[in-house]
Structure formats: C-alpha cells, structure tokens
C-alpha positions as CSV (number, residue, x, y, z in Angstrom):
1,M,-30.1,169.6,72.7
2,V,-30.1,171.9,75.6
3,P,-33.2,174.5,75.7
4,S,-31.2,177.1,78.0
5,L,-28.8,177.0,74.9
6,A,-31.2,177.4,72.5
7,I,-32.8,180.4,73.8
8,A,-29.4,181.9,74.4
9,G,-29.1,181.4,71.2
10,A,-32.6,182.9,70.4
11,R,-31.6,186.4,72.8
12,V,-28.7,187.0,70.7
13,I,-30.9,187.0,67.3
14,L,-33.4,188.9,69.0
15,N,-30.4,191.6,70.5
16,D,-32.5,190.9,73.9
17,P,-29.9,190.2,76.6
18,A,-31.4,188.0,79.7
19,G,-30.8,190.1,82.7
20,T,-33.3,192.6,85.0
21,S,-35.6,193.3,82.2
22,P,-35.4,191.7,79.3
23,R,-38.2,192.3,76.7
24,W,-39.1,188.2,76.5
25,S,-39.2,186.2,79.8
26,D,-37.4,183.3,80.1
27,A,-40.5,181.7,80.5
28,T,-42.1,182.9,77.0
29,L,-39.3,181.9,75.5
30,L,-39.2,178.5,77.2
31,G,-43.0,178.2,75.9
32,Y,-41.9,178.5,72.3
33,F,-39.0,176.4,72.5
34,N,-41.8,173.4,73.6
35,D,-43.9,174.6,70.0
36,F,-40.7,174.4,68.0
37,M,-40.0,170.4,70.0
38,R,-43.8,170.0,68.5
39,A,-43.3,171.2,65.6
40,L,-40.4,169.5,64.8
41,A,-41.9,166.1,66.0
42,L,-44.9,166.8,63.8
43,Q,-42.2,167.5,61.1
44,R,-39.5,165.0,61.4
45,G,-41.5,161.9,63.4
46,E,-38.5,159.9,63.5
47,F,-37.0,161.5,66.2
48,F,-39.6,160.7,68.5
49,T,-40.5,157.2,67.8
50,E,-41.8,154.9,70.7
51,Q,-42.7,151.0,71.0
52,I,-46.1,151.4,73.6
53,D,-48.2,148.3,74.5
54,V,-52.0,149.9,73.9
55,P,-55.4,148.1,75.1
56,L,-57.8,146.5,73.0
57,V,-61.0,146.4,72.6
58,A,-64.3,144.5,71.0
59,G,-64.3,144.7,67.3
60,E,-62.3,145.5,65.0
61,M,-61.5,149.2,65.2
62,Q,-58.8,150.0,68.2
63,S,-57.3,153.4,69.1
64,I,-54.2,155.3,70.5
65,S,-54.4,158.3,73.1
66,K,-54.5,161.8,71.7
67,L,-52.8,162.9,74.8
68,T,-49.5,161.5,74.8
69,T,-49.1,160.9,71.3
70,L,-49.1,162.6,67.3
71,G,-50.1,159.7,65.7
72,L,-49.7,156.1,65.0
73,V,-46.7,154.4,62.9
74,D,-46.7,151.0,63.3
75,V,-48.9,147.9,64.4
76,L,-45.9,145.7,65.7
77,K,-47.8,142.6,67.6
78,N,-50.9,141.4,68.0
79,Q,-52.2,139.9,71.4
80,G,-51.0,136.9,71.1
81,A,-47.1,138.7,71.1
82,E,-47.2,137.8,66.7
83,Y,-45.6,140.0,64.3
84,V,-48.7,141.5,61.9
85,R,-48.1,143.0,58.8
86,E,-50.1,146.1,57.5
87,V,-52.5,146.0,54.6
88,D,-54.6,148.0,52.7
89,M,-58.4,149.0,53.9
90,T,-60.1,149.1,50.4
91,E,-57.6,145.6,49.4
92,M,-58.8,144.3,52.5
93,S,-62.5,144.7,51.5
94,V,-62.4,143.4,47.7
95,Q,-60.0,139.8,48.9
96,A,-62.2,139.4,52.5
97,R,-65.6,140.7,52.2
98,G,-67.8,140.8,55.6
99,W,-64.2,141.2,57.1
100,G,-65.3,143.0,60.2
101,K,-67.5,139.9,60.9
102,A,-65.1,137.2,60.9
103,A,-64.7,135.0,63.9
104,S,-62.1,136.2,66.1
105,K,-58.4,135.2,67.2
106,P,-55.1,136.9,67.5
107,F,-55.4,139.6,64.3
108,K,-53.1,139.1,61.8
109,V,-53.0,142.0,59.9
110,W,-54.1,145.7,60.3
111,M,-55.3,148.5,58.6
112,R,-54.0,152.4,58.4
113,Q,-57.3,154.9,58.6
114,K,-55.7,157.5,56.7
115,A,-58.4,160.1,57.6
116,D,-57.6,159.9,61.4
117,P,-53.8,159.1,62.8
118,F,-55.2,158.1,65.9
119,R,-56.8,154.6,64.9
120,F,-56.7,151.3,63.2
121,A,-58.2,148.6,61.7
122,V,-57.6,144.6,62.9
123,Y,-58.4,141.5,61.0
124,P,-60.0,139.3,62.8
125,P,-61.9,141.6,65.2
126,V,-60.6,141.2,68.8
127,V,-63.2,139.9,71.2
128,I,-62.1,140.7,75.0
129,P,-61.8,137.5,77.2
130,P,-64.0,136.9,80.0
131,S,-62.4,138.2,83.3
132,P,-60.2,137.0,84.8
133,A,-57.9,136.6,81.7
134,P,-55.9,139.7,81.1
135,A,-57.2,142.8,79.0
136,P,-55.4,141.8,75.6
137,K,-52.7,144.4,74.5
138,A,-51.2,145.3,71.1
139,T,-47.7,146.5,70.6
140,V,-47.3,149.8,68.3
141,S,-45.0,152.4,67.4
142,V,-45.9,155.9,68.0
143,T,-44.8,159.5,67.2
144,A,-44.4,160.3,70.6
145,L,-45.4,164.1,72.0
146,P,-42.5,165.4,73.7
147,A,-42.2,166.4,77.0
148,A,-43.0,170.1,78.0
149,V,-39.5,171.5,79.4
150,T,-40.6,173.2,82.8
151,D,-37.0,175.1,83.4
152,A,-35.2,177.3,80.9
153,T,-31.9,177.2,82.9
154,K,-31.2,173.7,83.5
155,N,-28.4,172.7,81.1
156,T,-29.9,169.3,80.7
157,D,-29.8,167.6,77.6
158,N,-33.3,167.2,76.0
159,G,-32.4,163.8,74.3
160,V,-33.0,165.4,70.8
161,S,-30.0,166.2,68.1
162,A,-28.3,169.7,68.7
163,V,-28.3,169.9,64.9
164,F,-31.7,170.8,65.2
165,Q,-30.3,173.9,67.8
166,A,-30.4,176.3,65.1
167,S,-33.7,176.0,63.7
168,A,-35.3,175.8,67.6
169,E,-33.5,179.2,67.6
170,N,-34.9,180.7,64.4
171,F,-38.7,179.1,65.9
172,I,-38.1,181.0,69.3
173,A,-36.9,184.1,67.8
174,G,-39.1,184.4,64.8
175,R,-41.8,183.5,67.4
176,A,-41.4,186.3,69.5
177,L,-40.9,188.6,66.9
178,T,-44.5,187.8,65.3
179,I,-46.4,187.9,68.3
180,N,-47.5,191.7,69.5
181,T,-44.6,193.3,68.0
182,N,-44.5,196.5,64.8
183,A,-44.7,195.3,61.6
184,A,-41.0,195.6,60.8
185,D,-40.3,192.7,63.6
186,T,-43.3,190.7,62.4
187,A,-41.3,190.8,59.1
188,K,-38.6,190.1,60.5
189,G,-40.1,186.9,62.5
190,V,-41.9,185.3,59.3
191,Q,-38.2,185.6,58.0
192,L,-36.7,183.5,60.5
193,L,-39.5,181.1,60.6
194,S,-39.0,180.3,57.5
195,F,-35.3,179.8,57.9
196,A,-36.5,177.0,60.6
197,A,-39.5,175.2,58.7
198,T,-36.1,174.2,56.5
199,L,-34.6,172.7,60.0
200,G,-31.4,173.9,59.2
201,G,-28.7,176.6,60.7
202,G,-29.4,180.3,58.5
203,Q,-30.4,183.0,59.9
204,G,-31.7,185.9,58.7
C-alpha cells in the first residue's frame, strides 16, 4: 500500500483537495494513516509477523520489547537453537509441580501469559552462563509495531497489501471528521470509522 495514495483517497472522501489551504494538512492525515497501520496490526497481526532473537534472563519468566512489538505470537527455538513447544500454564503446574525450581538446561517448553502478551515462561528455567560465554537467546515470532511513515508525499509502497487501502482511506477521513468538527461531520466520521473497522472497501 502506498501511503500517499491512501491520503489522496481520504481527501476525495473529505472533499478536501491538496493545495494552498486544505482543511487538513498532509502531516495531520499522515498521522491518521500511521494510526490506521497500528490498528491494522492489532486486528490482522499475521501481516506484521516477524522472527527475532530475544535475550533471556535468569529464571523461568522471560519478556519481549514493548517498544518495537505489539505482542508475542510464538516461541520457536530455545537457547540451544532447538525447537520447543507450547504448553498451558495450568496444565504445567498440575503435571510438574515445582517446575519453576527445576535444574537448568535448554528449555523444552514455554507457557503463554494470558494477561500479558509481552511475557512468557519457560521450562526448565534459564541459567545465565558465566562470562565470556555468550548471553543466551531464544528465537520468537512477534507482531511487529509498524514503522511510522514520515513523508506523506513519497510514492513508496510500505509492504502492506493494497487490499487495505480503502479501509485506510475511510479510517483517515473518519478520524479527521471526528476530531474538532461539528456534529454532522462527527456522525459521518463515526460511520466511516465503522466501515474502516470491517477492513472492507465500503464508504458512507
């Protein structure tokens, strides 16, 4: 998807052509485009999945960055580059009491933290080797935070399917109309945002 085309499409919906004095600046609409990309990543995370290596810390509880990701998808390999499998935390507590105190070796299973998409537990727990041994890492799959677009005029594809462009246009126009506008515009904006949420191509 090309951000500048999505913004141009939103301007058609808004009847606000780019020029010397548009009602909404390119910078404002670009900000709404970046908001759409984050919303899309939360709703359709499979389009933003990346594999990364994360450093491990001592113990069973591990975490991924909240600054560059929107949450954990899967844990793929342990610190020995071996594939691991997911188990349920409750089941693990029943089947292996005291699992958090087990002797350390490359972990074989991992457990999702349902209340925190940025943390996961591993079994056996991690022990950090003494220096100069390299710090242990695990390979995980995450929903990556979309990189913010900073130039509304460049016709550069951002790597996301153009099938979402109509939703982006509706979202941008809807957000514009629901911020600091009159009641009629706000109602129209809410309608456009509802169209955008379906990730379809309809317009109000």
